[in-house]
C-alpha positions in Angstrom: 231.1 179.7 251.4 231.1 177.3 248.5 228.3 177.1 245.9 227.4 173.8 244.4 227.6 173.7 240.6 224.2 173.7 238.8 223.0 170.2 237.7 223.8 169.2 234.2 220.8 168.3 232.0 221.0 165.1 230.0 218.5 163.7 227.5 218.4 160.0 226.6 216.3 157.9 224.3 214.3 155.2 226.2 212.7 152.1 225.0 209.7 150.7 226.8 208.2 147.4 225.8 205.3 145.4 227.3 206.0 141.9 228.6 203.1 139.9 230.1 202.1 141.8 233.2 204.7 144.5 233.2 206.7 147.0 231.1 210.5 146.9 230.6 212.4 150.1 230.1 215.9 150.5 228.9 218.4 153.3 227.9 220.5 152.0 225.0 223.1 154.7 225.4 223.7 153.7 229.1 224.8 150.1 229.3 223.0 148.2 232.1 220.6 151.0 232.7 217.1 149.4 232.8 214.0 149.2 235.0 210.4 148.0 234.8 207.0 148.8 236.1 203.5 147.3 236.2 202.2 150.2 234.0 203.8 152.2 231.3 203.8 155.3 233.5 205.5 153.4 236.4 208.2 152.1 234.0 208.9 155.7 232.9 209.1 156.9 236.5 211.4 154.0 237.4 213.7 154.4 234.4 214.1 158.1 235.1 215.3 157.2 238.7 217.6 154.5 237.2 219.1 157.1 234.8 219.7 159.5 237.6 221.4 156.9 239.7 223.4 155.5 236.8 224.8 159.0 236.0 225.4 159.8 239.6 227.6 156.7 240.1 229.5 157.4 236.9 230.2 161.0 237.9 231.3 160.0 241.4 233.7 157.5 239.9 235.1 160.1 237.5 234.0 158.1 234.5 232.8 159.7 231.3 229.1 160.3 230.8 227.8 159.1 227.4 226.1 161.8 225.4 223.2 160.6 223.2 223.6 161.7 219.5 221.1 164.4 218.7 219.9 162.5 215.6 219.0 159.5 217.8 217.1 161.7 220.2 215.3 163.5 217.4 214.1 160.3 215.8 213.2 158.6 219.2 209.6 157.8 220.1 210.4 158.5 223.7 213.1 160.6 225.4 213.7 161.2 229.1 215.5 164.3 230.6 217.3 164.3 233.9 219.4 166.7 235.9 222.4 165.4 237.7 
């Protein structure tokens, strides 16, 4: 019986900015990883899902996963953690 490896925790800095009737969220360390929501909370929920999917695709493709610099995380206004 094979045991699945434990998920790896990742923490990334996220930017969320208002734009008319919605909020845009982006992860600078993960190129192309962005989402949006009608509320700040919805944008956060959606970007967390986007991060998980982004990391999952990279892992399955055998591509390297960017690691955010601890200094960037420490100075960030907002960070999001995920397990993949």
